[in-house]
N, C-alpha and C positions, 0 to 999 in steps of 0.2 A: 546476561543482557536482561533488559526489561521487556523484551519482545514476547508477544503472546504466541499461542499455537498457530494462529492464522499466518503471522509473519514467518514463522519457522517453516510451515508447509509451503508457502509461496516461495520462499528462498530455496528450499529443496527443489522445487519444480524449476525455477529459473536457472539454478546451477546445473541441474541435469539436462535441461534443454540446451544450454550453451555447450556443454561437454559432448552431447550426442550429435548436435548439428554443426558444431564448430563455428557458430555465429555468435558474435558478441558486439554490442551489449545484448543481453537477453531481454526479449519483449513479450508480453502477453496482455490479453484483454481481461479485465476483471469486472465483475458486477458488484456494485456497492449499494447498500440500502440508505435511503435518506429519510427514513421514518421518524427520525429525531426532530424534524422541523415541526414547530408548534402548530402551524396552520394545517398540518396533515394528521394531527393526532386522532381525529375521528374518522379518518378515511378507512374504508374497508376495500382495499385494492393492493395490488402489487406495485410498489413504488421503488424502482431501482434505476440506477444510472450506470453506464458503462464507461470505463476509463482505461487508459493504457498504463501499464506498469513497465518501466524500463530500468534495469540495473546493470551496471558494468561489473561483470563477474570474472573478467579475464585475470588469470594468474592469482585468484583470490582463494583463500581457504574458505570453508563454509562460514566460520565465525566472522571473517572479514566481509563476506558477501551479505551476511545477516546485518551487520552494522551499517554497511552502505545502504541497503534497502530500507532499514528502519530509520536511518537519518534522513533519507530522501522523503519517506512517508511523513515523518514529523514536520519537516520544513514545509512541505506542500500543505499539510493539514493546517498548520499555523497561519500560513498565508491565506488559505480559504477562510479560516475563522476570522481573521482581521477584516477580510473583504465583506463578510456577511454580518459583522458586528457581534459575533459570538465571543465569549471570553476565551482566553488562551487555554490550551490543554494543560492540566496540572502535571502531566508526566514529564514535561521538559523543565 
């Protein structure tokens, strides 16, 4: 896959969470950095946002769960980029 280490670790956590708790889809709260915004380039502060990450990992192998999570991430990111006027992510 083209997934990076962050996606792999997050997927490992979501799969383990679903298997230990028996709850699916697996949901967690993640903190993301929005430092890339041009207007905040000179800011000297912590700038993060919290978001929910939900992936259906029922009956999925790790590779399938990784693909599902990565596909969800890319589609949400592209929608956000279109909404904010940023260019499309070249990874897709």
